[in-house]
C-alpha positions in Angstrom: 25.6 -13.8 -5.3 27.8 -11.8 -7.5 30.7 -9.5 -6.7 30.6 -6.2 -8.6 33.2 -3.5 -8.8 32.2 -0.1 -9.9 35.1 2.3 -9.8 36.4 2.0 -6.3 33.2 0.5 -4.9 33.0 -3.2 -4.3 29.5 -4.6 -3.8 27.8 -8.0 -3.5 24.7 -8.2 -5.6 22.0 -10.7 -4.7 20.6 -12.3 -7.9 17.2 -13.9 -8.5 18.8 -17.3 -8.7 20.0 -16.9 -5.1 16.3 -17.0 -4.0 14.3 -19.5 -6.0 10.6 -19.9 -5.1 11.3 -22.9 -3.0 13.8 -21.0 -0.8 11.5 -18.1 -0.5 8.7 -20.4 0.6 11.0 -22.0 3.2 12.1 -18.6 4.6 8.5 -17.3 4.8 6.8 -20.6 5.8 5.7 -19.3 9.2 5.2 -15.7 8.2 2.2 -13.7 7.1 3.1 -10.8 4.8 0.8 -7.7 5.1 0.7 -5.5 2.0 -0.8 -2.1 2.7 -2.4 -0.5 -0.3 -3.8 -2.1 -3.4 -2.5 0.2 -6.1 -0.4 -1.0 -9.0 2.5 -2.2 -6.8 0.5 -3.5 -4.0 -1.8 -5.5 -6.2 1.0 -7.0 -8.3 3.2 -7.9 -5.2 0.3 -9.4 -3.2 -1.0 -11.5 -6.1 2.5 -12.7 -7.0 3.3 -13.7 -3.4 -0.1 -15.4 -3.0 0.2 -17.3 -6.3 3.7 -18.5 -5.1 2.4 -20.0 -1.9 3.2 -17.1 0.5 0.6 -16.3 3.2 -0.6 -12.7 2.4 -3.1 -10.3 3.9 -4.0 -7.0 2.3 -4.8 -3.7 4.1 -7.1 -1.5 2.0 -9.7 1.0 3.1 -13.3 0.0 2.4 -15.0 1.6 -0.6 -13.6 2.7 -3.9 -12.2 1.0 -6.9 -9.2 -0.6 -5.1 -11.4 -2.2 -2.5 -13.7 -3.6 -5.2 -10.6 -4.9 -7.1 -9.5 -6.7 -3.9 -12.8 -8.5 -3.7 -12.7 -9.4 -7.4 -9.2 -10.8 -6.9 -10.4 -13.1 -4.2 -9.3 -11.3 -1.0 -11.8 -12.1 1.8 -12.9 -9.4 4.2 -12.0 -10.3 7.8 -9.7 -13.2 6.6 -7.3 -11.8 4.0 -8.6 -8.3 3.6 -8.4 -5.7 6.4 -8.8 -2.0 7.1 -5.3 -0.6 7.4 -6.3 1.8 10.1 -7.0 -1.0 12.5 -4.3 -3.1 14.1 -3.0 -6.0 12.0 -4.6 -9.3 13.2 -1.4 -11.3 12.7 1.9 -11.3 11.0 5.1 -9.3 11.9 6.2 -8.8 8.3 4.9 -6.1 6.1 5.4 -4.5 2.7 4.0 -1.0 2.1 3.5 -0.2 -1.5 3.8 3.5 -2.4 3.6 4.9 -5.8 6.9 6.4 -7.0 5.5 10.0 -7.1 4.0 9.6 -3.6 7.1 8.3 -1.8 7.7 11.6 0.0 4.2 11.4 1.5 4.0 7.6 2.0 2.5 6.8 5.3 0.7 10.1 5.6 -3.0 10.3 5.1 -3.9 10.6 1.5 -7.0 10.7 -0.6 -5.4 8.4 -3.2 -6.5 4.8 -3.4 
């Protein structure tokens, strides 16, 4: 961690080196991370975590390009790929990926994939 002073503000910044992959794996060893949405952010985050040994499930509605991309990337319906409207099968942790322009409406029903 690094101490920063900006004007009269003092902050502690957490750096990448504070959480190397081994430590992240240890922290998340018994967790399943649910990523809701498979847009640019959701795809990148879920694949990155999966590739680094974190247990991940993806919530993406069936049909459309994003769902097809989930299948191409190896997510398995009923095992690692789920309908986000249904209750999560397991895992208390989640990450919701919203596009920057859509943050005001994140969580609301949208026609965007």
